[in-house]
N, C-alpha and C positions, 0 to 999 in steps of 0.2 A: 221156745228159748232163744233168743238172737246170739249169735257168735260173737265174740269179742276178739280183738286182735293187739296183741302187745309187741310193741317193737323197741329193742332195746337199743339205742343209738352207741355201740359199744367204739365204733370207728367210722370215719367218714366213707360214705359207701360212694365208689368209683366204678362206672361203667367203662372207663375206657382209661389206661394207663400210657404217658410218653416213653418210647423206648429209643436209644440209639440204633440207628440201623446205618448199613451201606446201601445208597441207592446208586444201581447201575443202570446207565442209558447207554448215551454216547461215551460217556465216562464212568467215575466214581466221585460219590462225595459222600461225606461224613452228615448226617441229619439225623433229626428227631421224626418220631413217627408216632400215630395214634393207633395202638391195638386195643382189642375188646379183652376185656377182665374174665378170666373164666376161673371160677373157686367152686370146693364142694360145699353141698348143702346137704347136713344130716336131718332126715326126717324120721320123727321119734313120735309113736302113741303112748302117752305115759311114761314109763321107764324104760319101755322097750323101743329099740331101733329097728326101722322097717326100712330106709333105701337112703344110699347116698346119690346125690345127683349132682353130674358137673354143669352149674349155670352161670348165667350173669345175675352177680349180685342185685336186688331189688325185686319188692313184690314177693318176696317169699313166702308170704302166708296165703298168699293167690295159688303159688307154684305148689307149698304143701296139702292145699285143701284140692287142687284140680288133680293133684296125682293119685289121692287117695281114692277121689270119686272114680276118673276113669278108670282106674285099673281095679274096679267094683270091691273094694276095701270098706270104705263107708258111705253113707248115704245122708242128703240131705237132712239138717236135724240133728246127727250123730256128734258134730261137733260143737263145744262149749267157747271151746279158747285156744288161741295159735299162737304161743309167744315166739319170739323169733330172736335170736342175740347169737353172736359168734359162731354163724355157720351151720345155726342149728334151729330148727322149727320143731318145737314141741307142742305136740297136739293133745290137748285136754279134752275127754270123751264128756258129753252131756250125761246127765243122771239116766242110768237105764239103756243107756246105748251099749250094742254089744256089736262085736264083730270076730271074723273066724281067725283066732289066733295062730291055727297052720299056716295063713299066708305070711308072717313073719319068719316062715323058715326058708321063704323062698330066696331070700339073701339078695335084693336087688340093687346091683349098682348099674348105673343108670349113666352112660357117658353123653359128650354133646352132640354125638353124632347119631346115635340112634336112642331109641326107647329102650324097653324091654325086650331086649331081642330074640328071648327064648321063647316070648308069647308069640306064636304065630300061626295061631290055631281060631279059625271064626269060631268054632264051639266055644272059647273062651265067653266070646260076648253074650251067647246064650245062655250060658251059667250064670253070668251077671244078670240075667232078667233083661237083657234089650229085647225089643219088640221092633216090629217093622216100623218107618215112620210114616206118617200120615202120607198119602198122595195130594192131598188139598193143602199140604203146608207149603208155606214161601213161596208163592207164585213171583217170579221174577223175568222180567223182560230180559231180551239182548243186550239192551242198550246199557242196561244198570249191569250187567256182567262185564261187558267192554270197559266200563268205567273204572272198575274197581281196582286194577293195577297202579293207576296214575294217583288216585285216593289214598291207596296205603303206602305208596313210594313219599308224598308230601310228608309222613309223619315217621319216617323211617329215619330220626334224627342220630339213632348210634351208627346206623349204617352209613351214614352219610359221613360220621367222624371217622370210621376206622374202616369201611367196607368189609369187615369179616364178622356179620353178625346176622342172624336169620328174623323175621318178623311174622306177627299173624294179626290178621285183622278181622275184627266181627261187624258186619253191616246189617240192616235192616233188609226187608226185601223192598226198599225204595232208594236203596245205595247209599243210605246215612252210614257214615261211620260210629261205631258206638265205642269200643276201647280197641287200643293198638297195645300191641307187647313185641318188646323186642327179644332176643335170647341169643346165645351161642347156639343152643339146642332149639332146633323147629319143635319138637315136644314138649319142652319147658315152656314157648310160646305160648302154645296152645294149652297146656295145663294152665298156666298165670291168666288167661280168657276165662277158662271153666271155671276155676277156682273162684274168680270174682263172682261169676253169676252164682255158682254154689254158696258164697256168703253172704250175696244179696240175696238169697230166696228166690231167682231168677229164672231156675231151671224147670222145666226144658227150654231151650232156645229155641223152638219149633218154629218161629217165625223170622229166622236168621241167616245170613249166610257166610262162611267162612273164608277167607283167603290165605293161604300162606304161603311164602317164599319157597322156592326150590321144588323140591317133589313131593308128591303125593304117597307116603308109607303107608303100611298096614297101620303101623302105630298112629298117625293122624287121622285115617277111617275110623278105627278102633275109638279114639276119644271123643270125636265127633259125633259118632252115633252113642255113645254113652250118653253127650249133652244133650243128645234129641236134636241135633242139626242136620236140617236134612238136605242144604249144599254145601258142598266142598269144593271150592276151587283152587288150584296151585299153578304157580306161573310155570312149572318143570313137568315131568312125565310121573304117571301113576304107576305104582308096581303092579304086577299080574295079582298077586292076593289082595291089594287094595281095591282093585277093581271087583275082584270075586266078594270080596267083603259088602261095598257097597251096593252089588247086585243083590245079595243074598237080607239086606236090610234097607231096602227101597231108596237108597239115597242118589241124590243128583251126584255125580263125580266130574269134574270138569279140569282139565290138564292142559297145558302150553298156552294158557289164558294170555294173549295180548290184546291191545285196544283194536286191532284190525282182525284178528282169528282167537277162535279156541275150540278146542275138542270136547265133546261130551260122550263119557263113556257107559254110562249108565241112568235109568230115570228120565230122559228127556223132556219128558211131559210136564214136569213142574218151569219148565222154561217159554215164556210166551216169544215166540220167534216165529216166522213168517214161514218156516219149514215145516214148523208143528202145526198152523193154521192150516197147511194144504195137505195134512195127512188123513 
């Protein structure tokens, strides 16, 4: 059964808003500036509320689908329909689909600055059925890795307008950009990309590389592992738990990615680099 998405246009969707500001440099001036929009999204399954996330409006069905999948609540084929309206994403289960209703008692409240912060145990991924990522998946060249930040920057339209939003890009092993999603929350941008693959029946993303703006937290590694993504790169630093989780599941984790340098923290064998060839 295919998943259908119903979006009700109850108001004009706005990703940014114009605000009055006092700009201080060598003097002061009253001007207007664009800021990223942040609004709550209530995610529900049937008549039961599951989570509230602070997000940038847009791709709400993707966000809801990605969230319930990366948190181990629903699996591909479990969703029949997602209806989005008035900052609510309502998920209708497919006939025969079931899930652990005790998860509804976890009281998810997700800010734009972090994911589900209380979930910091690697064991949670084992419980969700995650396995070691295949070593032979997504062999990527060093030149492809170096090219990713500039390719992502070219499509960070909201960041260019507001300067206050994160981005996530999914690439194939040849460095071709598939989708880009922007959001005030890094974890939301990842959920939107994973949710798109979930709705398209494209999981696992075993031949892809994901690049995220900012740092690589445990939550981002968690969501990438759930989606079967073997290579995760970040323009910032990884956390210690992110490295530990990537090591546990055989993910290639890259940090401080720039056009001229990057750090590889785990599973370097997937990278076709001169220093790998000499080992």
